[in-house]
KOLDRENNU-235761 format. One record per residue: residue in one letter; x, y, z of N, C-alpha, C, O in turn. Coordinates in steps of 0.05 Angstrom, whole numbers, plus 5000, padded with zeros to 4 digits. Example, Ala and Ser with C-alpha at 12.3 -4.5 7.8 and 13.67 -1.06 7.14 Angstrom:
REM residues 2
A526448865156524649105156526449345156528549345169/S525749555142527349795143525850015157526850235161/
***
This chain:
REM residues 640
M583391012557584591052581583390822595580990762595/K585690652610584290432630582690572654583090802661/F580890402664578790542681580390592705580090802717/G582390392713584290472739585290742738584990892757/K586690822714588291072712586191252714586491432730/Y583991242700582091482697580991492729580591722738/L580491292746579391322769581591482789580891632807/D583991432782586491592796585991842792585692002811/K585791922768585692192756583492372769583892602776/V580792222771578692352785578992372812577992562824/K580192192825581092242854582892462860582692602880/A584692482842586592742846585292982839586393192847/R583093012826581893272821579593292844578393502848/H579093092856577093092879578092932904577292712910/P579793072916581492932938579492852959580092672975/E577192982960575092932982573892652979572792542999/W574192512954573492292948575492042952574791802950/A577692122958580191952962579291682976579591462965/D578391702999577791503020575391353016574891153029/A573391472993570391432996569891292972567691192968/T571691272953571291112927571890802927573090702945/L570990682908571490382898574690322902576290462890/S575390152917578390042917578989862892579889632893/Y578289982873578489842845581189692844581389442839/A583289862848585889712842586289502860587389302851/S585489502885585789292905584189042895585288822891/L581689072890579988852879581188742852580988512846/K582288902839583288782810586088612816586688432800/R587688662835590188542841588988272855590088062849/M587188272871586388042883585387852862586287632862/L583587942845582987762821585087662806584987412802/K587287802796589287702788590587462802591087252790/E591187512826592187292838590387052845591486842849/L588087072847586286872848586186682819585986442818/N586186852801586486752773588486542765588286392746/H590786542786592886362781592486092791593785902783/V590286082812589885862823587185722821586885492829/T585485852812582885792811582085632784583585632765/L579785502783579685322758579485482730578085682729/P580685422709580685592687578385582670578285732650/Q576385412676574185432659571785322674572085202695/K569485362662567085252675566484992670566984872649/G565184882692564484572691566484372694566184162683/M568884432708570684212708569584052730570583822729/F567984062749567083832765564083782762562783662780/E563083872743560183842737559183592742556883562749/A561083372738560283092740559383052771557882862777/H560183202787559683162816557983402827557783452851/A556683542806555483802817553083732836552483872855/E551683472826549383452842549583202862547483092870/V551883122871552282922886553783032915555683172913/A552882962937554383022961554382762981552582592982/S556682762995557082553013557182663043557982883048/L556382493061556182603088559182453105559782483128/T560382313087562682173098565182263086567282223098/V565182393064567682503045568282723060566382853067/P570782803067571683093075571183283053571583203030/P570383543056570183713037572883783027574783803043/R573183822996575083862984576584182990575384392985/P578584172997580184453008579384642981579484592957/S578484882996577985072975580685212967582585222982/L580585322939582985422929583885702939582085882941/S586185762944587086032960589286112945590685962932/A589486392947592086522933593386692955592086762974/K596086762951597086962970596887252959597487322936/Y595887412976595087702970596187872993595387833016/D597988042988598988233009599688053036598888083059/G601087883029601687693051599887523067600587413088/L597087503056594887393067594287153048595087143025/E592686973060591486753040588786843039587386903058/V587986853011585286963006583886772983585086662965/R581286752989579686552969577686772958577587012962/E576286602941574386782926572186902943571087122938/I571486742961569486882983570487132995568887313002/D573287172996574387403009573787652986573387882994/F573687582963573387762945570487882946569988122948/F568487682945565887752947565287932976563688122975/R566687862999566388003022567588303019566588483032/E569488333004570488632996568588772983568289012987/V567388642965565388742946563388892963562889132963/D562288692979559988782999560989033019559489213025/K563489013026564389223040564289493027563489703038/E565289482999565589702983562889842978562490082976/M560889652977557789762967557189922996556190142995/E557689813019557289973049558190213048556790413053/K560990213040562790463044561290693027560790913036/I560490612999559690832982556790902990556091132987/E555090703000552690833009552691003034550991173038/K554390963049554891103076555791373070555191573082/H557591373047558291683035555991853027555392083034/T554891673010552891812992550591893013549692123009/T549491753033547691823053548392063068546792253072/K550792063075552292323090552092523076551192723088/E552592543051553092803033550092873026549493113026/L548092683020545392773015544392903042543093113040/A544892803066543692923089544793193096543293353107/E547193253092548693513094547393683072546993923079/Q546593603046545393793028542993863035542294103032/H541093673047538493733054538593943077537194143078/E540493863095540194063117541294293109540394473124/M542994393091543794653078541294763066540294983071/L540194573048538094663032535594803054534395003049/E535194653074532994743093533595003103531895183103/A536095043112537095283126536295503106534695693111/L537495463082537095673062533995733055533195963052/K532595543054529895603051528695763068527395963060/T529195693093528195853117528796163117527296343125/T531296193107532796463105531196633086530496863091/V530696493061529296593038526496683041525496883031/D524996483058522196523061521796703082519496793085/A523696793098523496953119523797283107523297483120/M524597293083525197573071522197683062520497533053/T521797933064519098043057519798143028522098163020/P517298213012517298282983519398532982520998542963/E519298703002520698953003523498883001524899022986/Q524598693015527298623019528398492996530598532987/L526398302983526998182958527798392937529698372922/E526298612939526198802917528598992923529999082904/E528999052944531499252953533899172960535799322955/D534398952971536998832980538198662959538198412961/K539098802939540198612916542698452925543098222918/Q544198572941546498412949546298182964548098012961/Q544198142981543297912996541697762977541797522982/V540097822957539097652939541097502921540797262915/L543097652914545097522897546797322914547597122903/S547397362939548997192955546996922962547896692964/L544596982964542696722965542696592942542796352942/E542696732920542296592893544996422890544996192882/L547396552898549596362895549996132914551495942910/N548696172936548795942953547095682942547895452942/A544695772933542695582920544195442896543995192893/R545795612879547395482858549295302868549895092855/K550595362891552695172902551694942911553194742909/I549494912922548294702932547294522906547494282906/G546394662885545694502864548094362852547994122845/D550594542850552994442838553994192854554993992843/D553794212879554793992899553193742893554293522892/F550393782888548693522882549393412859549393162859/L550193562834551193442809553993302813554493112799/S555893402833558193292838557693032851559092842845/L555693012871555092772881554192522862554892282863/E552492662843551792472819553792362804553592122797/K556192512798558592442787559892202800560692002789/Y559992272828561092042850559691812848560991602846/V556991792848555591552844556091442818556591202818/N556091562795556291452770559291312770559791082762/L560891462778563991372778564391072795565890892788/N563091092813563090832831561090602820561690362824/Y559090662809557390472794558990382770558790132765/R560390522755561690422735563790252744564390052732/G564890342766567590182774566589892784568089692781/F564089882796563189602804562589442779563089202778/Y561389572759560889442732563389322720563389102708/K565689502723568089412710569489152724570388952713/I569289202751570989002769569188712770570288502775/L566588722765564888502764565088352741565088102742/K565388482717565688412690568388252686568588042674/K570788392700573088272702573488012719575287852714/H571688002740571787742754570887542735572187342732/D568587592722567487362704569487262685569587032677/K571387472676573287412655575687222667576387012655/L576487302689578487172701577886922717579686762722/L575186902725574386672741571986552729569986532743/P571986472707569586412694568086192703565786162695/A569186012723567585822731565485902751563585752755/T565786132763563886202779562986522774563286712789/P561786522751560786802743558686922766556886792777/C559387172771557687332788556487592782554787692797/R557487702758556487992751553588022751552588212763/Q552187852740548787882738547987892767546488082773/F548687722784547587722812548287962828546588052843/Y550688072826551788322839550788562826550188752840/M550388592800548988822789546388832796545389062798/A544488592801542188612811541888682841539788792847/R543688622859543988712885544789002888544089132908/L546389102866546889352867544989582864545189802873/H542789472846540689622839538489632860536489772858/Q539089482881537289492902538589682923537489712945/Q540589792918541989982939540790252939540290342917/R540190382959539090622966540290832946538790982933/W542890842945544891032931544391002903544891212889/I543290782888542690712865539490752857538890852836/N537890692873535090652864533490872880531090862881/G534891042892533391222908532491502888533991562869/D530491622893529991852880530192092898528792122918/F531992262891532892492908532492762895533992952898/S529892762876529793002860528293222876528193452869/D527193122901526393322919528293552925527193762932/I530793542923532493732928532293902901532694142905/F531693832878531194032856528294162860527994382850/V526594052872524294152876524094422895522794622892/V526094352918526394582935528094812924527595052930/L530194742909531694892896530195072880530495312884/S528494982861526995112843525195342855524695552844/Q524095252882522595402898523895662909522795882913/I526395592913528395812924528796022904528596262909/H529295902880530196102856527696242849527796482843/A525396132849522596262842522096482862521196692853/T522596472888522096692908524296882900523597112895/L526596832898528597032895528197182867529097412864/R527097042849526397232821523497342824522397452805/R522597302847519497432851517897382825516997562811/D517797112821515697012801512897062806511997012828/K511297172789508697212789507097012778507296952754/V505196882794503796662786501596732772500196892784/A500796662749498596712732496196612743496296472763/K493696682731491296592739490596302723490696262698/Q489796122742488995852729486895912711485096082716/I487095762687484895752669482995562678483795332683/E480495632681478195432684476295442661476095632645/G474995202661473495182639472794892632474294722640/A470494822616470094572609472094462588472394212587/S473394622571475294582554477194762551476794982561/Q479494712539482094862537483394852517483494632506/T484595032505485795092480488595192483488795402496/F490695072474493595182475494695202448494695012432/V495595462443497095512415500195562420500995762432/R501695382409504595422418506295302398505295132382/S509195382398511195222384512395082400512495132424/T513494872388514694642405517194532392516994452369/R519294522403521794392396522894172415522894192439/K523793992402524293692417527193642417528593712398/Y528193532437531093482438531393212452529593132467/W533793062446534292842461536392922483537893102478/V536492792507538492852525539492582535537992392538/K541792582540543592322548542592322578542092532591/T542392042590541692002616543392152636542592282656/E546092122629548292282648547892572648548992702666/D546492702629546093022624543193062638542593302643/V541392872646539192982656538993182679537593392678/S540493102700540693262725542193532716541293732727/R544093562700545093822692542994012677542594242683/V541993862659539594062645537094132665535894352663/K536493922688534394052705535794272720534594472725/H538394252729539294462745539594732730539494952741/H539994692705539694952690537295102690537195342697/V535194952680532595032678531395122704529795312703/L531895012725530595062751531495322764529995422781/Q533795432756534795662764533295892750533496122757/N531695812729530596042712527296022713525696212710/L526895782716523795702709523195432738524695242743/P520995502750520595332773519495052766517895022747/V520094872780518594612776515894652779514994762799/F514094552760511294582762509794352776510194132768/Q508294392796506794192811503994302819504094472836/V501694242809499094342814498794282842497994452859/R499494002847499193902874501593822888502093582888/Q503393992901505693902912505793702930507893582933/D503493632943503193442966503193142955503692942969/L502493162925501992892913504292752901504192512894/L506692932898509192882884511592862903512493062915/P512492622906515092612924517792732915519692802930/G517492742888520092852875519093072851516893192852/D520593082835520193282815518493192789517993342770/S517592932789516792862764513792692770513292602793/Q512292662751509792522753509292352733510092412710/L507992122738507691912717505792042700503892162710/T505992022674504092072653503491882632505391762621/N501191852626500191632608498591732588496691882594/S499291652563497691762542496491532520498291412508/T494391472515492991292497492891412471491491612470/Y493991352450493791462423491791312407491891062410/F490091422391488291292376488991262348490191462340/D488491082331488591082303486990822291485590672305/N487290802263485790582252487490382243489890372248/S486090182226487889972215489990022195491989882191/S489390272181490990352161493190552171494890652157/L492990612197494690792210494491112196496291262192/E491991142191491791412179492591622194493591802180/L492491662220493391922236496591902237497992102237/Y497591612237500891592239501791692215503591852215/H500791612193501891712165501192022162502892152150/G499192122171498592372170500292562186500692782177/R501292492208503192612225505592612215506892812213/L506492352205509392302191509692502168511592642165/D507592502152507592672129507392942135507693082115/K506993052156506693302164504493442149504793682144/K502393312141500593442126499093672140498793662164/P498093882125496894092138494294002155492593862145/N494094092179491993982198491893682203489793582212/A493693562200494693272209493593302241493793512253/I492693082251491793102277492692852292493292642282/A492592892314493292642336490792642357489892852367/I489792402364487692422384488692222408489592002402/R488392312432489792152450488092252476486992472479/M488092002495486792002523489292012542491091842540/R489492202558491592272577490492292607488692432616/W492192092620491692152653494492182665496692172653/Y494192222691496892292706496292142733494092082742/G499192092745499591982766499191662769498491532750/T499591552795499091272799496091202811494291372815/G495990962816493090862830490590882809491190892785/S488590882816486490862799486091142780486691362786/I485191082760484791332740481891412746479891272747/T481991672750479691822756478692012735476392012727/T480592182727479992362707481692322678484092272679/V480392352656481792312634481692562617479492672614/F483792652606483692872586483592762559485292612551/V481392842545480992742517482093012502481093232504/E484392942486485793172472485793082443485392852433/R486193332431486793342402488993542398488993772409/K491093432381492993572372493193662343493393482327/T493193882335493093972303495494112294496294322304/H496793982274499294182263498494332242496994242225/Q499494562241498594742223501094792200500794932180/D503094672206505294752180506194472169506594282184/S506494492145506794232132509394092138509393852137/W511594222144514094102145515294192174515694022192/T515794442177517194462203515494412230516394342251/G512594462223510794342244510794492271509294422289/E512594722274512994822302510494932312510194952337/L508495012297506295122309503994932311503094822291/S502894902336501094632342499194752356499894922372/V496594662353494594722373493394462388492294262377/K493694512415492394262430489694392441489294622449/E487894192438484894262452484394032467485293822459/R482894042491482493832504479893892528479594112540/F478493682532476293712551477093462569478493282561/T475893472595476593242612473493052615471293162611/L473892812621471892632621472192442649474392362655/P470192382665470892212686471691912673470991862650/E473091722688473991512672471791322665471891182646/E469691332683467291162679465791212654464291042644/K466191462641464591592618466191532595465091592573/M468791422594470291392571469091172553468691232529/V468590932562467390742540464690832529464190832505/P462990912548460391032538460791262516459291282497/F462991442520463591642502464391542474463591642453/L465991332475467091192450465091042436465391012412/Q463090942450461090772438458590962428456590872416/G458991232434456491422428454291432449452391582445/D454491262471452091282489452291532506450191632514/Y454891642513454991872527455292112509457392182499/T452992222505452992442480454292742488455292792510/V454192892469454893172477452693272496453393432514/E450493202494448393322511448893252541448693422558/H449593002546450392892572452693072580452693172602/A454693122563457093252574456593532582457493632602/V454793672562453893952569452493942595453194082614/A450593782597448993782623450693762649450293892669/D452593582647454693552670455993832671455893942693/A457093942650458694182654457094442666457994632678/E454694392659452794602671452194612702451894812716/K451994342709452094282738454594432756454494512780/T456694432740459294542757459194842753460894982766/G457494962738457595252736459195372717459995602720/A459795222694461695292673460195522658457695542658/S461795682646460895932635459695832605460195612594/A457996042596456895982569458895932546458695742530/Q460996122545463196092526464795782529465395642510/S465095722557466295502557464795282547465695122531/I462095272558460395042547460095022516459694812504/A460295272506460295262470462395122459462194962441/E465295212475467695052467467594762470468394602454/L466594712491466094422498464194272478464694042471/R462094392471459794252456461594242426461794032414/R462694432417464494382390466694192391466894042372/L468194172409470694022415469693742416470593562402/F467593702434466893432441465493292415465993052409/T463793452398462593352375464793322355464593132339/E466793492352468393422329470493192336471393052318/I471293162359472992912366471392642363472392452352/F468992622373467292422371466792382340467092142333/Q466192522323465592492296468192392283467892212266/Q470692492287473192372280473692102288474691932272/I473092052314473491782320471191562308471691332304/D469191662304467291462291467391432260467091212248/A467891682247468491672221470791522208470691382187/K472891572225475191452219475391142230477190992221/E473991082244474090792261476490802278477690592278/L477290992292479291002308478990792333476690732341/Q481090702344481090512366483690562380485490662368/P483890472408486390532422488690362408488190142399/M491090472405492990352387495890362401497290162401/M496590622415499190592424499090742454497590932457/R500290672470500790802496503390902499505090732496/T504091172507506491272518506091342544504191472552/Q508291242561508591282589511591362600513591232595/Y511591542612513991662623513691862652511591952661/M515891882660516192082684516592352672518292402656/R514492542682514892792668515493032688513793092705/T517893162686518293402703517893642685519193682665/A515793802695514894042680515794292696515594312720/F516794472681518194722693516494962675516694992651/Q514895122692513195302686512495482712512095402735/I512595742703511395942723508295842724507095802703/P507095802749504695672749502495842732501996082735/F501095672712498995742696499695982676498096142666/D502396002672503196202653504696072631506996012634/P503296032606504595862583506596002569507595882549/T507596252575509496372559511796192550512496192527/V513096042571515295892569514595642586514095672609/R514695422575514395172591516094932579516094862555/I517694832598519594632591518694372602518194372626/S518594122585518193872602520493692593521493692570/L521293512615523393312608522193052617521493012640/D522092892599521092622604523192402605524792352587/T522992282624524892062630523491782630520991782630/N524691532631523991262634521891252617519691182625/L522291322591520191312568519791042556521690912548/S516990932554516190682543513890712525512090872530/M513890562504511290562486510090302487511590112483/V507690232491506289992492503989982474502590172468/L503889732465501589662448499089662465498989532486/E496789832455494089782473492689522467491389422485/N492989412441491589162434493688962433495589012419/P493588742446495288552444495488382416493488402402/D497388252408497588112384495487902389493387902375/N495887732406493987522413492487552434493287532457/G489687612426487687652451485787882438486288012418/P483687902452481388062446482388382448484188462464/S481088542430481788842429480788942454479288812468/T481589172460480789332484477589382486476289352507/L476689472461474189562458472189322455469789362458/S472989092449471188852447470988742475469388572480/Q472788862495472488732519471088982542471188972566/G469789222524468889422539470889582551470189722570/R473289582544475389752557476189992537475689952513/W477390222545478390392527481590412529482890572515/C482590232548485690202546486489882552484789712557/R488789852551489589562553488689422577488389562597/N488089182579487289032602489988952618491788832609/P489789032642492488992656492688672664494788572673/N490888552661491088262665492388102643493087872646/H492788232622493788082597497088112601497788322611/N498987922596501687932595502488132576501088222558/L505188212581506388422564508988312553511088322566/P508888182527511188062517512988332507512188562503/R515588232506517388442494516688552470517188792465/S515488412455514588492425512688722425512288862405/E511388752450508988962455510089152470508289272482/I512689252475513589442492516389532482518189362478/T516789792479519789902470519990102490518290262498/R522690072499523490252520525690472503527490392489/F525290742508527090892492529390982510529091072532/P531590932498534191002516534991332527536391362547/H533891522514534391782520531791942537529491872537/A532892132550530592332558529492502536530892542516/I527192592537526092782516525593052527523893072545/L526793252520526693512530524493662509524793632485/E522693792519520793962500520694262510520294312534/V521194452492521094712498518994802482519094772458/K516794932496514195012488514195302495514195382518/L514095472471513595752477510795862462509795792441/S509896032478507296172470507796482473506996612492/L509396592450510596882448508897022430507596912413/E508997282435507797482420509497492391511897442391/E508197552370509497582346512297772345512398012352/N514497632336516897762336518397732359520797792360/A516997622381518697622408520397382407519697182394/S522697382421524397172420524197032446522997122466/A525496792445525896632471527796762490529596902482/P527296722518529496862536532196762532532596552520/N533996912543536996832534537596552548538996382537/W536596522572537296272582536396022567537595802567/V534196062555533195802539535195782516535995552510/Q536095952505537995942483540795842495541995662483/E541795932516543895812529543795542533545795402528/L541495422542541195132540541194972520542094742519/L539795142500540094982471542894962459543694772444/D544595192468547295182455549295032477551695022473/S548394942496550194832518551594582509553594512521/G550594432490551894162487550593942496550893722485/L548794002521547293792536544893662522544193432528/V543593792502541393732488541793682459543393842449/C540993542446540693482415538293482400536893292400/E537793692386535193762372534393502352535893432334/V532093382358530993232337528493262325526693112332/Q528193472306526393632295523793402292523893192279/K521493502306518993342302519093052313517792872302/F520593002333520692752343517992722355516792922364/S516892452355514392432364514292152381515091952369/K513592122404513391892416511391662406511791422405/F509291782398507191592383508391492355508191262346/I509391682344510491562315512691382322512591172309/H514591392337516691252341515290972354515890752344/G513890972372512790712385511390552362511690302360/T509890692347508190542324510090432303509590212293/A512190572295514390462277515390232285515590042270/V516290222315517889992323515789762327516289532319/L513589802338511989602349509489482329508089292333/I509389662307507389582284508589562256507489672237/P510589442254512389472227510789372206511389442184/D508489192210507289062188505389272172504689242149/L504789492188502289652180503789942171502390102158/V506290022177507290252170508290272142509690092133/Q507590462128508590502100511990662101513590622083/A512390802120514690952122515390982151513690962169/V518091022156518591042186520191352189521191452170/P520191462211521591732213524591702212525991502218/Y525391962205528591972195530291892221532491782218/W529391932249531191852267530991552275532091462295/F529591412257528891122267531790942264532290752280/D533491012243535690872243538090972257540290862254/D537791182275539991252293541291082309539990942326/V543791072307545490832320544790852355544990652368/S544191052365543991082392541290932405541090862428/I539490912384536890812394536590532380534390422380/R538490422369538190162354537589942370535789772365/E539289942392539389722411536489632425535489412428/S535489902432532689912443530489812424528389722433/I530889832398528889702376529489442373527789272368/I532189362376532489052374531088922397529588722393/L531389022423530588892442527588862444526588692459/S526189022429522988952427522188732409519888662405/H524488592397524088372382521988432356520488262347/A522288692345520388772319521888632297523688752285/A521188392290522488232269522788362241524688292226/E520688572236520288672208522488922206522889032184/V523789002228525489202233528389122223529688962236/S529589212199531989162191533989442190532889662191/F536489412189538189672193540089672165541589492157/T539589892154541389892125543989982131545589952112/R544990082151547190172160549090002177547989912197/P551789912174553089782191552789862217551990092220/R553189712239553089762268555489912274557689792270/V555490132282558190292288557690432314555390472321/G559990522330559790642353558890962349559491092328/L557791042366557291362363559391542356559191752343/E561591422368564091602364564791592335566191762325/D563791412322564391422291562391572272562691602248/C560091662287557891732270558192042280557592122303/A559092162260559492482264557192632261556592822275/L555792552242553192702230550792552221551092342209/A548692642226546492472214544692692199543292842212/K544792692175543392932161540492882154539792682143/V538793092161536193022158535093202132535093442135/P534393112113533093232091530093342096528493202109/N529593562087526793652088525393492070526493402050/G522793442075521093292055518893202072518693262096/T517093022055514792892060514592592056515892482038/S512992472072512792192068510292092052508092192058/N510391922036507791852023508591562012510391531995/G507091362022507691112015507091041983507990831973/T505591221969505291131942506791341922506491281899/D507891511927509491691913512491691917513991811903/G513291541938516191461943517291731960519691731966/R516091881966517292101981517092062011514892012021/L519492092028519492042054520492252068521992422059/N519192242094519592452115522292392127522492212144/G524092512119527192462132528392212119527492082101/G530992162133532691932121535091922140535392082159/R536691752134539191712151541691682132542191492118/L543091882135545591892113547791762127547691732152/S549891692113552191612121553891852125553292082116/N556391782141557791992150559192172131560292052112/G559492402131561092582114559692572083561092572063/G556992562080555992552055556492252045556892072061/G556592212016556691972003553991852004551891972005/M554491592005551891422002550491442027551691432048/G547391462026545791482046543891282045543891112027/T542091292065539591092064537491222073537391362094/L535091182054532791262063530991022064531090842048/R529391042086528090702092524890742094523790922106/A523890562082521290492085520290182087521790012078/L517990122096518089812100515789702082514389522090/N515589812055513789692039515089562016513989521995/G517989502022519389282007519789331977520189151961/I519589581970520489631938522589791938522690001951/N524389701925527089861927526790091904525590061883/G528090321911527890591895530590731899532390621911/T530790981888532791121889531691391898529591481890/A533491511917532591751928535191981922537491901919/H534492221920536392431916535992611932533692691936/Y538292741946537792941966540293121963542193061948/N540193361981542093551983543893472006542993482028/S546593402002547893342024550693502023551193612002/S552493512044554393652042556393572018558093732012/S556293382007557693291983555993281962556993181941/N553193361962551793351939551493091925551093101901/S551492851938551492601927548392471931546592551947/D548192271913545992121914545991861931548091741934/G544091801940543891561958541991371950539991461939/E542391091953540990911948539090851970539890871994/G536590771966534990741990532790511983532490401962/E531290462004528590291999526290492005525690572028/I525190571982522790741983520890651962521390521942/G518490751968515890641952516690661921516890451909/Q517090891908517790891882519791101876520391241896/E520991141855523391351853521891611865519491651862/G523491741876522392041889524692211889526992131884/Q524192471893525792661895525892801924523692871934/M528492861939528092951967530093161967532493111963/D529193411971530693641973530293782002528293722016/G532193962009531494112032533894192049536094192038/Q533894252071536294352089537094112102535493922105/Q539494112110540693902127540893962156541694182164/R540293752173540493782203541893612217541693372210/E543593692239545193512251543393402274542193572288/I543193132280541593062301543492892320542892862344/T545692802309547192682329549992742325550692852305/G551792672342554892742338555992722363555192572381/S558092912365559492942389557692922416558492822437/L555393022412553893012439553492752452553692732476/F552892532434552492272440555092072440554791822441/K557292172439559992052438559991862458560291632452/N559691922485560191752504557891532512558091402533/L555591492495553691322500554491052493556191002476/R553290872507554190572498552990512472550590552468/S554590432457553590292432553889982427553089872407/K554989882446554589582450553489492473553289642493/G552589252474551489112496548789172500547689322484/S547589072519544489072524543989362538545789472551/F541689482533541089732546539989652574539289842589/S539889422582539089352608541189402628540689392652/E543689452617545989482638547189762631549389782620/H545589982636546390232632549090322651548890242674/T551090452645552990492663552890802669554890922677/I550590902663550291212669547591202685545791062678/L547491382708545091402725544291682727545991862722/D542191742734540892002736539991962766538191792769/I540692062785539992022814537592192820536592172842/T536492352803534292512808531492342798529192432802/N532092132786529892012778529991702779528691562764/L531491602798531891302799529691152812529790912813/G527791282821525891162837524290992817523090802827/S523991032788522490892772523990742748523190752724/H526290602757527990472733525890282725523990222740/Q526390172701524689982688525489702697527889632702/G523389532700524289232710523789052688522489112668/N524888832691525088652672521988512662521588372642/G520488592678517288562674516388692651514688582636/G517288912647516389102624515989382633517489562625/W514089412650513089672656514789762681515789592695/T515090012685516390152705514790072733512390012730/E515890062758514689942779511990122783509890012788/D512190412782510290602786508090572767505890652773/V508490442744506590392721505090142731502590132731/R506789952738505489672742503989702767502289522771/R504089882787502489932810499690032799497489932804/M500290262781498090412772496190232757493790262762/A496990042740495789872720494689652732492689542723/G495789562751495189332768496689092764495888872771/W499189132750500888912750502188832775502088992794/G503588602778504888542803507688682802508388842784/G509088602824511188752831513788762810514988962803/G514488502801516088492780518888522791519288612814/H521088452774523688532785524788782778524988832753/I525588932791526589202785529689212783531189112800/R530589352760533689382759534489542778536789592780/
***
């Protein structure tokens, strides 16, 4: 359907938008009239482009007749500016009204006593419906924003097609991204909504776990979420689980910048162990939160205890002051120093014993395996959890990027006396990859035979999320940015919806064995169970063609082989693997109708889908998100 007709249908369903949406048809007619009189191609007068005369009268500008008026191209630009102002005015007005309603509702809810919340079921239900309506209105406003954003993209693209002598799309799209209704972060509405729902549910806050070290045992399932569905997923979750903020005064919205530096060695031992899903495969990372100077670092170890499904994992961690990180890695800050510091804080004997064990084990693993900083992941994380209650925890990561910690050209971090990348070094495109989807993680710590709450299953069945079993940010970043060292890549690596982001990283060693197709043509991607081993030719996953038939299993060791797997047609597929190997197991659907509407052509730098709850951290052409650049010491950079 032509966009103009689609816009008319949407306005018919939303009459309140009729006078507030982009005048697409009018701008399109103006362009068609100008097309008849303007220059047919670029550079017709380039011979005089650098010459001016103070005595020759200016050449009359070309004009066209439109609605009985004489119009020039500058009039089109003025109309585009007016349309931007109109949409910003409407969006600002709607947001102000929603904030006002939300504040009034929160005042009413906060005034209710625990007895009223327990006994007055009708009033509680009415307040819940009001809160839900505010959330629905916000999602409707986001649809309005996306509709107009897409309209601007379409009309500016049409301008450059009809008037090629004066292309303007890039300039105006850059201006568009500076508009408040595009780059603002309005997720504070969701934070307040989650607080209201938590009060009405009478959530009981658990006691915070204190101690020198912490251990979490939980199952985790991971999902991809389209950018256009991020706000809908957030709204569904916050009605059942509050936004978790340890310090609400530190976060302006619902998300927090999260950085993790993963360690590995030159043979990528930890990468391949995690990819193979070997029993007790580990990941060691250093994590910190927020922008500004790093003060506290969480030293973490994740251990997988299941060879394939890997749903059960153990995360153990302790904290170190940032200034102790390099001495810790070099062996100068010993376990005895750490224990002495913990004793000064009054930590319990049990906590200190756990710290001693974990500190010693992690340092020994770093030392024996010669681990060094390898890959950084960074994203804006929105966490949903009843405070300090690990039973159900949901996190949603947006603006995900992976960055090499050690630059290709330049000294390593440790040789400079650092434990993470030097912010004074340039960040080439080949050393950063940006992931196009949000990542949803559902983490459960349930008693034996207990099932997840119904609302969790409703979310998973909603069509808003797409499960990607055992997706790993560390594995993905390593496979994209260090192709020379990896022996095998994860099964999702050849998914068409992320291909553009891999290509943009200039990963020269990455090749694709499937023809480039749109997602609407990619009905299923089947994932066989198996393991990955660069010597025996068995890979963790693969990418199969539509409807069975020939499939592709991919590794980067350059030796051709044959893989056999169970698919819907029980067919064999040729692939590039270490040696001939057997692959059996269940099939899984990781893409399909869920991602039909994602763009499969063009640059990911020109998204036509926006999430207005998370627009304050859009990635810039300089590489890092603006928040990350401020945190790490980079300059401002251009922000999309």
